[in-house]
ZAMARGU-4260 file (C-alpha; in steps of 0.2 Angstrom, whole numbers, plus 5000, padded with zeros to 4 digits):
<rodrens>
0) 5000/5000/5000 | 5006/5017/4996 | 5008/5030/5011 | 4996/5042/5004 | 4983/5028/5005
5) 4987/5025/5023 | 4986/5044/5026 | 4968/5043/5019 | 4963/5028/5029 | 4970/5037/5045
10) 4960/5052/5042 | 4944/5042/5039 | 4947/5032/5056 | 4950/5049/5065 | 4933/5055/5059
15) 4925/5040/5067 | 4934/5041/5083 | 4944/5054/5092 | 4953/5040/5103 | 4966/5035/5090
20) 4984/5031/5094 | 4996/5029/5079 | 5014/5023/5080 | 5024/5024/5064 | 5039/5014/5061
25) 5052/5018/5049 | 5053/5000/5043 | 5038/5005/5032 | 5025/5000/5045 | 5012/5008/5056
30) 5001/5002/5070 | 4984/5010/5074 | 4975/5008/5090 | 4957/5014/5090 | 4945/5013/5106
35) 4927/5014/5101 | 4911/5011/5111 | 4904/5000/5097 | 4908/4994/5080 | 4892/4998/5069
40) 4889/5000/5050 | 4873/5007/5047 | 4873/5006/5028 | 4881/4995/5014 | 4893/5008/5010
45) 4899/5009/5028 | 4901/4990/5029 | 4911/4990/5012 | 4922/5004/5020 | 4925/4994/5035
50) 4929/4978/5025 | 4942/4988/5014 | 4951/4994/5029 | 4953/4977/5036 | 4958/4969/5020
55) 4971/4982/5018 | 4979/4980/5035 | 4991/4967/5036 | 4985/4962/5054 | 4970/4967/5064
60) 4963/4963/5081 | 4946/4967/5089 | 4945/4965/5108 | 4932/4969/5121 | 4940/4981/5134
65) 4927/4986/5147 | 4913/4996/5139 | 4923/4998/5123 | 4931/4989/5109 | 4950/4990/5106
70) 4954/4988/5087 | 4972/4986/5083 | 4977/4988/5064 | 4994/4986/5056 | 4998/4993/5040
75) 5014/4990/5028 | 5017/5002/5014 | 5029/5003/4999
</rodrens>
């Protein structure tokens, strides 16, 4: 994935949640951790967007954490 695509994905994630942690590594990888109260897609377009983010990530994990979900995404770019 190109780094510009990663920046677009990150911007979209930050629109959904303001509780986003990003760690960029100079080995062409980035790790994003998002904490959200729920993961809900209300329209087919939102479902497709969520599926695209998950398929573009090289690793993802969704875990319950109290009253929230912790979503961890790892991306690799060229």
